[in-house]
C-alpha positions in Angstrom: -14.5 23.3 -22.1 -14.9 21.7 -25.1 -13.3 18.5 -26.2 -13.4 18.9 -30.1 -11.4 16.2 -31.1 -9.6 12.8 -30.3 -7.1 11.7 -32.6 -4.5 8.6 -32.4 -1.6 10.2 -34.3 1.0 7.2 -33.5 1.7 4.1 -31.5 0.7 4.8 -28.2 0.1 8.6 -28.7 -3.2 10.4 -28.7 -4.0 14.4 -30.0 -6.8 16.5 -28.3 -8.2 19.6 -29.5 -9.9 21.6 -26.8 -11.8 24.8 -27.3 -12.5 27.2 -24.3 -14.8 29.9 -25.1 -18.4 31.0 -24.0 -18.8 32.9 -20.7 -16.2 30.7 -19.1 -13.7 32.7 -21.3 -15.0 36.1 -20.7 -15.0 35.6 -17.1 -11.0 34.7 -17.2 -10.3 37.6 -19.5 -12.1 40.3 -17.1 -10.3 38.8 -14.5 -6.9 39.0 -16.3 -8.1 42.4 -16.8 -8.5 43.3 -13.5 -5.3 42.1 -12.2 -3.9 43.8 -15.2 -5.6 47.0 -13.9 -4.4 46.6 -10.0 -0.8 46.5 -11.4 -0.6 49.5 -13.2 -0.7 53.7 -12.2 -2.0 55.7 -14.9 -1.8 59.4 -14.6 -4.8 61.2 -13.9 -6.6 57.7 -12.4 -6.8 56.3 -9.5 -4.6 52.7 -9.1 -6.9 50.4 -10.4 -9.6 52.5 -12.1 -7.9 53.2 -15.3 -10.4 52.4 -18.2 -10.5 49.1 -19.4 -9.7 50.2 -22.9 -6.6 51.9 -21.8 -5.1 48.4 -19.7 -6.0 46.8 -23.1 -3.5 49.3 -25.1 -0.9 49.3 -22.4 -0.6 45.5 -21.9 -1.9 44.2 -25.1 -5.0 42.0 -25.7 -3.2 39.1 -26.6 -1.2 39.1 -23.1 -5.0 39.2 -21.5 -5.6 36.1 -23.3 -3.0 34.5 -22.5 -3.4 34.9 -18.9 -7.0 33.9 -19.0 -5.8 30.8 -21.1 -3.2 29.9 -18.4 -5.9 30.3 -15.5 -8.3 27.8 -17.4 -5.7 25.6 -18.9 -5.0 22.9 -16.0 -8.7 22.2 -15.3 -9.3 22.0 -19.4 -6.7 19.6 -19.9 -8.1 17.6 -17.0 -11.6 17.7 -18.3 -10.5 16.6 -21.6 -8.6 13.3 -21.0 -11.3 12.0 -18.3 -14.3 12.6 -21.2 -11.8 11.0 -23.8 -11.0 8.0 -21.7 -7.5 7.7 -22.2 -5.4 6.4 -19.4 -2.2 8.0 -19.7 1.4 6.8 -19.5 2.7 9.7 -17.9 1.9 13.2 -16.7 3.9 14.9 -19.6 1.5 16.7 -22.0 2.7 18.8 -25.3 1.0 21.8 -26.4 0.3 23.4 -29.5 -2.0 26.6 -29.8 -4.3 26.8 -32.7 -5.4 30.3 -32.0 -6.1 33.0 -29.1 -8.6 36.1 -29.3 -11.7 37.7 -27.8 -13.8 34.8 -29.1 -11.9 31.9 -26.9 -8.9 29.4 -27.1 -8.2 26.8 -29.5 -5.5 24.6 -28.8 -4.2 20.6 -29.2 -2.3 18.4 -26.8 -0.1 15.3 -27.5 -0.6 12.7 -24.4 0.8 8.9 -24.2 -1.3 6.6 -23.0 -0.9 3.0 -21.8 -0.2 0.6 -24.2 -2.9 -1.8 -25.9 -2.1 -5.0 -25.0 -2.7 -7.8 -27.6 -3.5 -11.4 -26.1 -2.7 -14.5 -27.8 -3.9 -17.6 -27.1 -3.8 -18.7 -23.4 -6.2 -21.2 -22.7 -4.5 -25.0 -22.2 -0.9 -23.7 -21.3 1.1 -26.1 -19.4 3.3 -25.2 -16.7 5.1 -27.9 -15.2 4.8 -27.6 -10.8 7.6 -28.5 -8.9 7.3 -31.5 -6.2 8.2 -29.8 -2.9 10.1 -31.4 -0.5 12.3 -30.5 2.9 15.8 -32.4 3.4 17.3 -33.5 6.5 20.3 -31.2 5.4 18.0 -28.3 5.3 16.6 -28.9 8.8 20.1 -29.2 10.1 21.1 -25.7 8.3 18.3 -24.4 10.1 19.4 -25.5 13.5 23.0 -24.8 13.1 21.7 -21.4 12.2 20.2 -21.1 15.7 23.2 -22.6 17.3 25.1 -19.5 15.9 22.7 -17.2 17.1 23.0 -18.4 20.4 26.6 -19.1 20.7 29.0 -17.3 23.3 32.1 -15.7 22.6 35.2 -16.8 25.2 38.5 -15.7 25.6 41.1 -18.3 25.9 44.7 -17.9 26.9 46.0 -21.5 27.1 46.6 -22.1 23.4 47.5 -20.7 20.0 45.2 -18.9 17.7 43.5 -20.8 15.0 41.5 -20.5 12.0 38.2 -19.2 13.3 39.3 -17.4 16.0 38.6 -13.8 17.1 41.9 -12.2 17.7 42.6 -8.5 19.0 45.9 -7.0 17.5 48.1 -4.1 17.3 50.0 -4.0 13.8 51.8 -1.6 11.9 52.9 -1.8 8.1 56.3 -0.9 6.8 57.3 -0.9 3.4 60.9 -0.3 2.2 61.5 0.0 5.9 59.1 3.3 6.6 56.0 3.4 8.0 52.9 4.1 5.7 50.2 6.2 6.1 46.9 4.0 7.2 49.0 0.6 8.1 48.4 1.2 11.9 45.8 -0.2 14.3 45.7 -0.8 17.7 43.2 -3.4 19.4 41.9 -4.4 15.9 39.7 -6.9 16.5 40.2 -9.5 13.6 38.4 -12.9 12.6 40.8 -15.4 11.2 39.9 -16.7 8.4 37.2 -14.0 7.3 39.6 -12.2 4.4 39.5 -8.8 5.8 42.9 -8.2 5.6 45.0 -8.7 2.3 45.9 -12.3 1.3 48.5 -14.0 3.6 48.3 -11.9 6.9 45.7 -13.8 8.6 47.4 -17.2 8.0 50.4 -16.0 9.6 48.7 -15.2 12.8 47.4 -18.5 13.1 49.9 -20.6 15.5 50.8 -17.6 17.6 49.8 -16.6 21.0 48.7 -13.9 23.5 51.5 -11.5 23.8 53.6 -12.6 21.2 55.3 -9.8 19.1 56.4 -11.4 15.2 56.4 -10.0 11.8 53.9 -10.3 8.8 55.6 -10.6 5.9 53.0 -10.0 2.8 52.9 -8.1 -0.5 50.2 -5.8 -1.5 47.7 -7.3 -4.6 48.4 -5.5 -8.1 44.7 -4.1 -7.8 44.8 -2.4 -4.6 43.7 0.8 -4.3 46.3 2.7 -2.7 48.5 2.6 -5.7 51.7 3.9 -4.0 51.7 0.4 -2.5 50.1 -2.0 -5.0 52.3 -4.9 -5.5 54.9 -3.9 -3.2 56.1 -6.3 -0.4 55.4 -4.9 3.0 56.1 -6.1 6.8 53.7 -5.5 9.7 55.2 -5.4 13.1 52.6 -7.5 15.1 51.3 -8.5 18.3 48.5 -10.3 19.7 46.7 -8.9 22.3 43.8 -11.2 23.2 42.2 -14.4 21.7 38.6 -15.4 21.5 36.7 -18.3 20.5 33.1 -18.9 19.5 31.5 -21.9 21.4 28.4 -23.6 20.2 25.5 -24.6 22.6 25.3 -28.5 23.2 22.2 -29.5 20.9 19.9 -31.1 23.5 16.5 -30.8 25.0 17.6 -28.3 27.3 19.0 -26.0 24.9 15.9 -26.6 22.8 13.7 -25.2 25.8 15.9 -22.2 26.3 15.6 -20.8 22.6 12.1 -22.3 22.1 8.7 -23.2 22.8 9.7 -26.7 22.6 9.9 -29.0 25.2 12.4 -31.6 22.8 14.6 -31.7 19.8 12.4 -33.5 17.8 9.3 -31.1 18.4 11.8 -28.3 17.1 12.8 -30.5 14.1 9.1 -30.9 13.3 8.2 -27.3 13.9 11.6 -26.2 11.8 10.1 -28.9 8.9 6.6 -27.6 8.8 8.0 -24.1 8.2 10.5 -25.0 5.5 7.5 -26.8 3.8 4.8 -24.2 4.3 7.8 -21.5 2.6 8.9 -24.4 -0.2 4.9 -24.5 -1.0 4.2 -20.9 -1.1 7.7 -20.5 -3.4 6.4 -23.3 -5.3 2.9 -21.6 -6.0 4.6 -18.2 -7.0 7.1 -20.0 -9.4 4.2 -21.8 -11.0 2.3 -18.6 -11.5 5.4 -16.7 -12.7 5.7 -19.3 -15.2 2.2 -19.4 -16.5 2.7 -15.4 -16.6 5.6 -16.0 -18.3 4.1 -18.6 -21.0 0.9 -15.7 -21.5 3.7 -13.2 -22.3 5.1 -15.3 -25.0 2.0 -15.1 -26.9 1.0 -11.3 -25.9 1.9 -8.0 -28.0 2.6 -5.2 -25.7 4.2 -1.9 -27.4 5.5 -0.5 -24.0 6.0 3.3 -24.7 9.5 4.5 -23.8 8.3 7.2 -20.9 7.3 3.7 -19.2 10.5 2.3 -19.4 12.3 5.7 -18.0 9.6 6.1 -15.3 10.4 2.4 -14.0 14.1 3.0 -14.3 14.0 6.3 -12.4 11.7 4.4 -9.7 14.5 1.7 -9.4 17.3 4.2 -9.5 15.2 6.4 -6.4 14.8 3.1 -4.7 18.4 2.1 -4.7 19.3 5.5 -3.7 17.0 5.4 -1.1 18.1 1.9 0.3 22.0 3.2 0.1 21.2 6.3 2.2 19.5 3.9 5.1 23.3 2.7 5.1 25.2 5.9 4.9 25.7 5.6 1.5 24.6 7.5 -1.9 24.3 6.6 -5.4 28.2 8.8 -5.8 
């Protein structure tokens, strides 16, 4: 293989002319001829033993030269790119045949390379670094999350349902006096105030007790997915089977000992403050570095080839598809 020439034909595009000749090419043609011999039967000759001239006449020399080129092409292209020192932006190669005969193969390829970066003035750039602090509210939110994580769900029987309760209900929906498909549920667990059901439904459960049977009157939203119900009033025959509430633990030293390695609430808060500070400082440093990079980019010229943008888009779509599939969904 000989790299005959390397030319920059347009922005981020290079043309390489490659020649394959000599013993390397002759050997490849001979191998192609032997493969041709093995495939045909000529009357009067054992299979694979027909004269080479007869094989060339039957197959055509051009086909054998083409087979030889195809066998040598991948390595020749790789070697030429390595020799040129070009960094490809993608693996797509445009091919153009210059000549192909008994003396050798001469062809050109066009490749897209990574862009040249023209860096502007980057010395003396100034980016404001944020002052890091941790507030009492941030610490309280961490403690509240810890309490939520260790909350107990308790069944209650001595009061009406209220916002935030977890109710277990039976219901059946009617529109125009007729039950509609998908409007019935049994032992459905519904957290009041979650907004799971259509507007107004959960509000009308508030104030009812276990074993109460009552009507819930609602109007389906105009944009409701079931077009035959969109914008129409409906009645849900509803009953409450049970009411549960979330009970948060008392915030004291005993709680701290149960959920952490510390003995006192003050020790826990100090640890939370330290962790939040470490996290905030890491975020601050990241923002500072990103700010510097952005400042450098403002003075930088990069003519990105479209193939690099397309590749990145494909990678992002594939990653999104993978994450969806892990949740039992897909791009459709």
